[in-house]
C-alpha positions in Angstrom: -21.8 16.6 -65.9 -19.0 14.7 -64.3 -19.1 12.5 -61.1 -16.8 13.5 -58.4 -16.7 11.8 -55.1 -18.3 14.4 -53.1 -20.7 15.8 -55.5 -21.4 16.4 -59.2 -19.6 18.8 -61.4 -21.8 20.7 -63.9 -20.9 22.5 -67.2 -24.1 22.5 -68.6 -25.1 25.9 -70.3 -28.5 26.1 -68.8 -27.0 25.6 -65.3 -24.8 28.7 -65.9 -28.0 30.8 -66.6 -28.9 30.1 -63.0 -25.5 31.0 -61.7 -23.7 27.6 -61.6 -20.2 28.1 -63.0 -18.0 25.7 -64.7 -16.0 23.7 -62.1 -18.7 24.1 -59.5 -19.8 20.7 -57.6 -23.3 20.2 -56.7 -23.1 18.9 -53.3 -26.8 19.4 -52.3 -29.8 19.2 -55.1 -33.3 19.9 -53.8 -32.6 19.2 -50.1 -30.9 16.0 -50.8 -27.1 15.3 -50.7 -25.5 14.3 -53.9 -23.6 11.3 -53.9 -23.4 10.7 -57.5 -25.0 11.4 -60.8 -28.0 9.1 -60.2 -29.3 11.5 -57.5 -29.2 14.4 -59.8 -30.6 12.5 -62.7 -33.6 11.3 -60.2 -34.3 14.9 -59.1 -34.1 16.3 -62.5 -36.7 13.8 -63.7 -39.1 14.7 -60.9 -38.8 18.4 -61.6 -41.1 20.2 -63.9 -40.2 23.1 -66.3 -40.4 26.2 -64.0 -39.8 24.5 -60.8 -37.4 26.2 -58.4 -34.7 24.0 -57.0 -32.4 24.8 -54.2 -28.8 23.9 -54.9 -25.6 24.1 -52.8 -22.5 24.0 -55.0 -18.9 24.0 -53.9 -16.9 26.6 -55.5 -13.5 27.7 -54.8 -13.5 25.6 -51.4 -16.5 27.2 -50.1 -20.3 26.1 -50.3 -22.6 28.6 -51.9 -26.4 28.3 -52.0 -28.3 29.0 -55.3 -31.7 28.7 -56.7 -32.2 27.4 -60.1 -35.4 27.4 -62.3 
């Protein structure tokens, strides 16, 4: 993961299984706007295996909605 001013860039293999691609920037995680890596860490800690989480990712200048498990 890498911080970007308007979201978080994820390159994790597990995220790729959920449709997140290298270079995507997470801008909303579980309904909360991402303003840095701390928010994603907080949301990940609160999640349990098998939980479905809605993500908005910025890809190629457009926002796409994904659901990850």
